[in-house]
C-alpha positions as a printed Julia matrix, in Angstrom:
463×3 Matrix{Float64}:
 -0.04  -0.06   -0.01
  1.4    3.41   -0.99
  1.8    6.08    1.74
  1.4    9.78    0.71
  4.89  11.28    0.8
  3.69  14.1     3.16
  2.79  11.33    5.67
  6.07   9.48    5.49
  8.01   9.71    8.72
 11.81   9.61    8.29
 14.66   9.04   10.68
 18.17  10.06    9.55
 21.02   8.74   11.65
 24.01  10.99   11.55
 24.08  14.88   11.33
 27.0   15.42    9.06
 26.77  16.67    5.48
 25.18  13.44    4.1
 22.44  13.58    6.77
 21.68  17.25    6.18
 21.71  16.93    2.41
 19.4   13.92    2.58
 16.99  16.03    4.72
 17.18  18.88    2.25
 16.37  16.59   -0.78
 13.38  15.15    1.13
 12.19  18.62    2.08
 12.37  19.75   -1.58
 10.14  16.8    -2.53
  7.67  17.4     0.39
  8.24  20.68    2.29
  6.34  19.5     5.42
  7.8   15.98    5.57
  8.53  14.95    9.17
 12.22  14.23    9.63
 14.0   13.38   12.86
 17.86  13.84   12.46
 19.51  11.65   15.13
 23.08  12.05   16.4
 24.96  10.56   19.3
 26.38  13.94   20.29
 24.47  17.09   21.42
 26.45  18.93   18.73
 25.6   18.43   15.04
 27.59  18.71   11.79
 29.76  15.58   12.01
 33.08  15.94   10.31
 32.41  19.62    9.42
 32.8   20.33   13.13
 34.99  17.44   14.1
 37.11  16.78   11.02
 37.56  19.99    8.97
 40.82  21.67   10.03
 40.34  24.68   12.34
 42.35  26.96   10.0
 39.92  26.25    7.16
 36.86  28.26    8.33
 35.46  28.85    4.9
 34.8   25.17    4.49
 32.88  25.23    7.79
 30.54  27.99    6.46
 28.45  25.24    4.9
 26.72  24.93    8.32
 24.71  27.98    7.32
 22.99  25.81    4.81
 22.4   23.16    7.45
 20.92  25.8     9.77
 18.36  26.61    7.04
 17.5   22.98    6.53
 16.95  22.61   10.27
 14.56  25.57   10.28
 12.01  23.69    8.12
  8.58  22.68    9.55
  8.69  18.99   10.5
 12.43  18.89   11.16
 13.67  17.77   14.57
 17.15  17.29   15.96
 17.4   14.37   18.37
 20.96  14.79   19.85
 22.72  12.71   22.47
 20.98   9.59   21.16
 23.1    6.53   20.47
 21.59   4.21   17.87
 22.54   0.67   18.77
 22.72   1.54   22.51
 19.91   3.94   23.54
 17.67   2.68   20.76
 18.09  -0.27   18.44
 17.77  -0.19   14.72
 14.75  -2.47   14.84
 13.04  -0.03   17.25
 13.72   2.77   14.86
 12.31   0.84   11.99
  9.16   0.12   14.03
  8.66   3.9    14.55
  9.59   5.29   11.13
  8.66   4.45    7.55
 12.24   5.27    6.42
 15.47   4.89    8.29
 18.4    6.54    6.4
 21.84   5.83    7.85
 24.35   8.72    7.17
 26.63   8.28   10.19
 29.88   8.34    8.2
 33.15   6.5     8.76
 34.89   7.43   12.03
 37.44   4.64   12.53
 40.69   4.15   10.76
 42.53   1.57    8.66
 45.65  -0.19   10.11
 49.12  -0.39    8.5
 49.36  -4.01    9.48
 53.02  -3.81   10.52
 55.03  -4.96   13.57
 55.14  -2.44   16.39
 51.88  -0.71   15.32
 50.37  -1.21   18.8
 53.28   0.54   20.65
 52.55   3.74   22.58
 53.23   6.66   20.26
 51.5    4.97   17.3
 48.15   6.63   16.56
 45.42   6.96   13.99
 45.44  10.37   12.35
 41.65  10.3    12.87
 42.14  10.36   16.64
 44.53  13.3    16.4
 42.11  15.18   14.14
 39.21  14.46   16.51
 41.35  15.58   19.49
 42.38  18.94   18.09
 38.86  19.59   16.81
 37.4   19.07   20.29
 35.4   15.81   19.77
 34.34  14.8    23.36
 35.25  11.16   22.65
 38.96  12.24   22.25
 39.25  15.3    24.5
 41.34  13.3    27.03
 43.57  11.61   24.45
 47.27  12.06   24.95
 49.94  12.6    22.2
 53.57  12.92   23.16
 54.42  16.11   21.42
 57.67  16.32   23.37
 59.21  14.25   20.59
 61.5   16.01   18.18
 60.51  14.0    15.08
 57.07  12.59   14.04
 55.89  10.76   10.99
 52.55  11.01    9.13
 51.86   7.95    6.95
 49.84   8.9     3.93
 49.53  11.86    1.63
 45.88  12.64    1.41
 44.19  15.86    2.7
 43.92  14.47    6.19
 47.67  13.87    6.26
 48.16  17.35    5.03
 45.97  18.7     7.8
 47.91  16.85   10.48
 51.3   17.99    9.18
 50.09  21.5     8.9
 48.62  21.71   12.43
 51.81  20.34   13.88
 53.93  22.76   11.9
 51.94  25.89   12.07
 52.77  28.53   14.75
 50.32  28.42   17.64
 50.1   32.25   17.46
 48.23  31.7    14.19
 46.24  28.71   15.46
 45.07  30.82   18.4
 42.83  32.74   15.96
 40.94  29.53   15.09
 38.4   27.34   16.91
 41.09  24.72   17.61
 40.26  23.04   20.97
 41.75  24.73   23.92
 43.43  21.58   25.17
 45.13  21.12   21.77
 46.19  24.74   21.54
 47.89  24.44   24.92
 49.62  21.13   24.04
 50.81  22.38   20.65
 52.2   25.58   22.26
 54.43  23.39   24.41
 55.35  20.96   21.66
 58.99  20.16   20.8
 58.25  18.86   17.34
 60.96  19.98   14.86
 60.63  17.55   11.94
 57.45  16.13   10.41
 58.0   13.3     7.94
 55.28  12.71    5.38
 55.56   9.18    4.03
 53.83   8.19    0.73
 53.67   4.61   -0.54
 53.67   5.66   -4.16
 55.01   8.7    -6.09
 53.96  12.26   -6.44
 51.61  11.59   -9.42
 49.54   9.31   -7.2
 49.38  11.73   -4.23
 45.75  11.97   -3.12
 45.99  15.47   -1.69
 44.6   18.49   -3.52
 46.92  21.17   -4.72
 45.57  23.89   -2.44
 46.21  21.57    0.57
 49.64  20.71   -0.52
 50.56  24.31   -1.34
 49.66  25.38    2.18
 52.62  23.54    3.6
 55.08  25.72    1.67
 53.39  28.93    2.89
 53.78  28.26    6.6
 55.83  30.72    8.55
 59.05  29.39    9.98
 58.82  26.08    8.09
 61.11  24.52    5.5
 59.57  21.99    3.15
 62.13  19.39    2.0
 61.65  17.34   -1.13
 64.31  15.08   -2.65
 64.6   15.82   -6.43
 65.16  12.09   -6.97
 61.59  11.45   -5.85
 60.29  13.68   -8.64
 61.92  11.66  -11.4
 58.92   9.8   -12.81
 59.02   6.25  -13.87
 57.56   5.19  -17.15
 54.29   3.98  -15.66
 53.68   7.26  -13.8
 54.53   9.26  -16.92
 51.92   7.29  -18.79
 49.35   7.63  -16.06
 49.92  11.44  -15.84
 49.63  11.81  -19.64
 46.23   9.96  -19.63
 44.7   11.92  -16.76
 41.91  14.35  -17.28
 42.38  15.57  -13.7
 45.1   18.13  -13.67
 45.58  18.16   -9.9
 48.56  15.69  -10.05
 50.39  17.9   -12.63
 49.75  20.97  -10.45
 51.06  19.02   -7.43
 54.18  18.14   -9.35
 54.77  21.86  -10.16
 54.55  22.72   -6.46
 56.85  19.89   -5.45
 59.46  20.8    -8.05
 59.44  24.34   -6.85
 60.08  23.14   -3.32
 62.84  20.79   -4.4
 64.66  23.77   -5.93
 64.38  25.95   -2.85
 67.32  26.4    -0.57
 66.76  25.62    3.13
 66.51  28.46    5.41
 67.24  26.78    8.66
 63.66  27.33    9.83
 62.58  26.17   13.31
 60.62  23.38   11.8
 60.68  21.31    8.65
 58.36  19.06    6.7
 60.14  16.25    4.84
 58.34  14.41    2.13
 59.28  10.83    1.28
 57.69   9.28   -1.81
 57.87   5.62   -2.91
 58.33   4.61    0.73
 56.36   2.15    2.79
 56.61   1.61    6.54
 57.49  -2.05    7.37
 57.95  -1.87   11.14
 57.87   0.44   14.16
 60.66  -0.13   16.63
 60.84   0.45   20.37
 60.27  -1.39   23.72
 58.3    0.96   25.96
 57.15   3.24   23.11
 57.91   4.04   19.4
 61.41   5.16   18.81
 61.82   4.59   15.14
 60.24   3.58   11.8
 61.77   1.26    9.28
 60.89   2.11    5.7
 61.42   0.19    2.4
 61.91   1.97   -0.84
 59.46   1.08   -3.55
 59.58   1.0    -7.3
 56.43   1.6    -9.28
 55.08  -0.47  -12.07
 51.95  -0.5   -14.19
 49.05  -2.5   -12.72
 47.63  -3.05  -16.21
 44.56  -1.04  -15.35
 45.79   2.5   -15.99
 47.31   2.95  -12.54
 50.5    1.87  -10.8
 51.35  -0.41   -7.88
 54.25  -0.08   -5.37
 56.66  -2.97   -5.31
 59.24  -3.21   -2.48
 62.93  -3.15   -3.25
 65.83  -4.33   -1.06
 66.62  -0.7     0.09
 65.52   0.31    3.53
 66.09   3.14    5.89
 65.01   4.26    9.34
 63.41   7.45   10.58
 64.13   8.29   14.27
 60.51   9.3    15.03
 58.87   9.08   18.46
 55.28   9.52   17.23
 53.51   8.08   14.21
 50.2    9.05   12.8
 48.79   6.71   10.22
 46.54   8.44    7.68
 45.69   5.68    5.32
 41.94   5.98    5.13
 38.82   6.32    7.25
 36.66   3.18    7.72
 33.02   2.81    8.71
 31.79   0.81   11.71
 28.88  -1.64   12.06
 25.72  -0.84   13.99
 23.97  -3.8    15.63
 21.2   -5.09   13.34
 22.67  -3.5    10.18
 24.31  -5.57    7.44
 27.96  -4.68    7.13
 30.77  -5.09    4.62
 33.84  -5.59    6.8
 36.31  -5.63    3.95
 35.22  -2.17    2.6
 33.92  -0.7     5.82
 30.5    0.22    4.4
 26.85  -0.88    4.69
 26.16  -3.1     1.58
 23.72  -1.25   -0.75
 22.49  -0.74   -4.24
 22.33   2.93   -5.0
 21.56   3.68   -1.45
 19.06   0.93   -0.74
 20.57  -1.33    2.01
 20.67  -5.03    0.93
 20.34  -8.08    3.14
 24.03  -9.0     2.88
 27.15  -8.36    0.87
 26.57  -9.52   -2.72
 22.78  -9.58   -2.27
 20.33  -7.76   -4.54
 17.46  -7.97   -2.14
 16.8   -4.6    -0.4
 15.73  -4.28    3.21
 12.45  -2.39    3.04
 12.63   1.14    4.36
 16.41   1.11    5.14
 18.82   3.29    3.22
 22.34   4.78    3.4
 24.03   7.95    2.23
 27.56   9.43    2.57
 30.73   7.69    3.52
 28.88   4.69    5.1
 27.33   4.18    1.77
 30.28   4.65   -0.65
 33.43   4.78    1.48
 35.53   7.85    2.5
 35.75   9.51   -0.83
 35.14  12.97   -2.23
 34.57  16.37   -0.66
 31.71  17.86    1.33
 29.78  18.67   -1.84
 30.19  15.01   -3.02
 27.81  14.12   -0.17
 25.08  16.21   -1.62
 25.03  14.26   -4.9
 25.27  11.0    -2.85
 22.44  11.89   -0.53
 20.22  13.12   -3.4
 20.76   9.87   -5.25
 19.68   7.87   -2.17
 16.59  10.06   -1.68
 15.67   9.41   -5.31
 15.44   5.76   -4.44
 13.38   6.57   -1.31
 10.95   8.54   -3.4
 10.72   5.76   -6.0
  9.94   3.32   -3.21
  7.32   5.56   -1.77
  5.61   5.92   -5.19
  5.83   2.09   -5.7
  4.37   1.33   -2.27
  7.52  -0.49   -1.3
  7.92   1.01    2.21
  6.8   -0.88    5.34
  3.12   0.08    5.77
  2.92  -0.06    9.56
  1.28   2.77   11.44
  3.7    5.28   12.9
  3.09   7.09   16.18
  4.89  10.37   16.14
  5.4   10.41   19.87
  6.49   6.82   20.32
 10.21   7.47   19.95
 10.01  10.27   22.5
  8.23   7.97   24.96
 10.78   5.17   24.43
 13.78   7.46   24.98
 12.13   9.13   28.04
 11.43   5.68   29.55
 15.1    4.86   29.14
 16.1    8.14   30.77
 17.97   9.39   27.7
 18.59  13.15   27.85
 17.63  14.05   24.28
 18.83  17.43   23.03
 17.1   19.53   20.45
 18.13  21.98   17.81
 17.29  24.81   20.15
 19.67  23.16   22.74
 22.41  23.12   20.12
 21.83  26.85   19.44
 22.28  27.43   23.2
 25.64  25.62   23.06
 26.54  27.5    19.87
 26.01  30.85   21.55
 27.88  29.82   24.65
 30.92  28.71   22.59
 30.95  31.91   20.64
 30.65  33.98   23.77
 33.55  32.19   25.39
 35.5   32.75   22.18
 34.67  36.45   22.05
 36.0   36.88   25.59
 39.47  35.73   24.48
 39.54  37.01   20.89
 38.7   33.73   19.19
 35.83  32.68   16.9
 34.64  30.2    19.48
 35.93  28.06   22.34
 34.54  24.63   21.93
 32.97  22.75   24.79
 34.51  19.33   24.71
 32.77  17.52   27.58
 29.27  16.09   27.01
 28.33  16.36   30.72
 29.18  20.07   30.61
 27.19  20.49   27.44
 24.16  18.81   29.14
 24.5   21.01   32.29
 24.46  24.17   30.1
 21.4   22.89   28.32
 19.57  22.1    31.6
 20.4   25.54   32.91
 19.09  27.24   29.81
 15.86  25.26   29.94
 15.24  26.57   33.43
């Protein structure tokens, strides 16, 4: 039986870009549609708040669009609700016609090398969450008294980590970097940041603007070995065939750096291409990284693969951040593709298991948990719109679960379980408080990084 679109009740799990863009697409199809946007934190925006680098405020301005989406009739924010703990997926599916999972990918991939579990070895995702004030990582510790650190990977996240470590804290003080991170970075002894890339400069995943920023940092020398910029035949062929000009622009930047004389700056960023970590050394903690030199050869599919040589060297690093990709996590009751770290789906329709073509009625995905950690913020808009197209088709075809939905039943269930659910108005209270704290010290905001403190501020504002 078909349900009129205006009567469809939707739960979106995850309040990052994919979640908001999915809400927007639904609102365009039915302006008064009832949408509950659910997040485990009282604060919305996902990686826009907790992943975008503090010194990139223009990227964060997308939250103005999200504010407008949240102002629509029928939209509710249910913050501080953990799906899988406070409420199960089955309980959501009983209370909504559509459940759309957009909770992203917040864990990391491992290097799979000896010594990776030693103290001093970290996921870049943890460091990013820490300096961005994610409450889950506010108490994390990173030994920044070390002189040399390594960042494994050369995507935009690796660029962010290297830049935050190298940038003067006098500049970072003008951002919304978490207070605890600002204090720790001000006392850091880091002198050399090694960026380690498995393949060559043509295959670097970072964008040119992100790369270029490293060379614009005050008091920082960027070191590139000209040998690393001598392209092998496979990379030459790949570069010539590329429509994307980003790799060529990256090469121009790197060649400029390779020709620069060193200035003896207080800090340096050293790039190592065609290099793979094979072991971390140390007894009590990391005290070095063994690296093998790679050669590149064609993979026969238009790209190149790294093949280890017999040449190795060691970097005397005391901290290592692996930045080799985000990975999604499973929610109890949701099919999951462990290999790829995503929920198995066909164009956004969740399927019963990996390789299946049978959709789970009323269950959908969007964003990184749908397609993996790829693209920029705007990519999530296309991804979410594609998923909503499938939702609308299923509504028209009468393919949604036809059970009766009680609007208040989710509220009663969470109240019975004594879950303190926070609203959009509560978030606005926190937003004002953070901005006020920032204004008092000449910063855009001072983030509140403790959930208990957030809830106390909210309770006080409610009277």
